[in-house]
N, C-alpha and C positions, 0 to 999 in steps of 0.2 A: 502419590505420582499424579495423581490427574490433575489435582490443584496446582504442582509445578508449572504444567504445559497451559493451564490455564492463566497462571500470574505472567507467566511469559507471555502468551499472547497479546493480554491486555499491554503489556508493557510496549510491545511493536506499535499495537494500536495507536498508544499515545503518543508514540514519539513520531508515528507516520501522520498524525492528525497535525500535531504541533508542527511538523515541517510544512505539510500542505500549508497552514496559513499565513506561515513566514513566510515561503516563497509566493505565495498571492499578493502580497505586499510587495516583493521585490522583481517580480516577472511579468510580461505583459499578458491578457487573456487568451491568446490564440497560443503560445508556448504551453501553456497551463494545461490546455484543452489536450495539444499535443502528448504530453506527457501521461495525463489521465488515459487516456485511450492507448497509450504505449501500455501502463501499467496493467488495464484491463486484461487486455490482449496476452501479455505474458501468463498473468494470471491466470487467465484462461487456458493458454497452453500448459501449463504445469499441471494444472488441474485433471486435463484430456491427457497429459504423458504418465501419470501417476499411474502405478500399477498395485494393485489391492492384495 
C-alpha cells in the first residue's frame, strides 16, 4: 500500500515539474514568481490546517 502512495507522489511531482518547465518558457518571470509564492503559501496553509 505504501508503494502505491509513493508511485502516485512521484507521478504528481513529475507532472508539476514538467508543467513548471513548460510555463517558464511561456510566462514572464514576475508572473512565475507570483505563482510560486501562491503555491508555497497554499501548501503551507494545507499543512498547517491538516489535523493528525
